[in-house]
LOMIDO-780472 format. One line per 8 residues: number of its first residue (from 0); their letters; for each residue y, z, x of C-alpha. Coordinates in steps of 0.1 Angstrom, whole numbers, plus 5000, padded with zeros to 4 digits. Layout:
! LOMIDO-780472
NUM> a> Y,Z,X | ... $
This chain:
! LOMIDO-780472
0> mgnsggfq> 5113,4936,4804 | 5090,4907,4793 | 5055,4906,4803 | 5045,4869,4796 | 5011,4876,4790 | 5002,4895,4824 | 4985,4929,4824 | 5011,4956,4830 $
8> agirldyl> 5005,4991,4848 | 5025,5022,4854 | 5023,5052,4876 | 5042,5085,4873 | 5070,5086,4897 | 5058,5122,4914 | 5024,5104,4922 | 5041,5073,4936 $
16> lritgail> 5065,5096,4955 | 5034,5115,4970 | 5019,5080,4976 | 5050,5068,4994 | 5056,5098,5015 | 5019,5099,5030 | 5021,5063,5038 | 5056,5068,5055 $
24> ankelesi> 5039,5098,5073 | 5014,5081,5089 | 5017,5074,5124 | 4983,5056,5128 | 4996,5032,5101 | 5030,5030,5119 | 5015,5019,5149 | 4992,4994,5135 $
32> lgspldkh> 5020,4976,5112 | 5053,4985,5130 | 5081,5007,5126 | 5094,5013,5101 | 5068,5016,5077 | 5093,5011,5047 | 5099,4977,5058 | 5065,4966,5067 $
40> vvllvkdg> 5044,4975,5036 | 5046,4966,5001 | 5020,4986,4976 | 5016,4968,4940 | 4993,4970,4908 | 4977,4937,4898 | 4953,4937,4870 | 4944,4973,4873 $
48> rfqfnilt> 4942,4972,4910 | 4961,4986,4940 | 4972,4958,4963 | 4986,4965,5000 | 5003,4937,5012 | 5018,4934,5048 | 5054,4923,5054 | 5075,4905,5078 $
56> pfgeekkp> 5107,4920,5076 | 5135,4894,5080 | 5143,4884,5115 | 5113,4896,5131 | 5083,4877,5146 | 5049,4877,5127 | 5027,4907,5144 | 4994,4892,5148 $
64> lkseeear> 4968,4917,5135 | 4932,4918,5144 | 4908,4919,5116 | 4897,4959,5124 | 4935,4962,5127 | 4942,4948,5093 | 4908,4967,5076 | 4920,5001,5093 $
72> arkivedi> 4955,4998,5076 | 4940,4992,5042 | 4916,5021,5046 | 4941,5044,5056 | 4963,5032,5023 | 4933,5033,5002 | 4924,5069,5014 | 4960,5078,5009 $
80> vkanypgs> 4962,5063,4973 | 4927,5081,4963 | 4944,5116,4979 | 4973,5117,4958 | 4967,5097,4926 | 4944,5122,4903 | 4918,5103,4887 | 4917,5075,4912 $
88> egipevr> 4878,5084,4920 | 4870,5053,4901 | 4895,5028,4911 | 4883,5000,4929 | 4892,4996,4966 | 4930,4988,4978 | 4928,4949,4988 $
């Protein structure tokens, strides 16, 4: 796989599985974003930072979120990442 000059990051699969499992099990996050969560959430690493994006699955109408709901969803994901990724205390917040 080529890099085309961009920064690449990797995460061990056991950490990724823990993070993914905790996200999928979070009922508050599900109530904010919709069910099933695996169709509504994408977690990326860009420039050494985790990015959390909300998806609208194909065929669904976009669910308008209040700014407080979006902020809460980001905080939940940030806390999950920090709790399940050793050495993440110093990572910048999830964007």
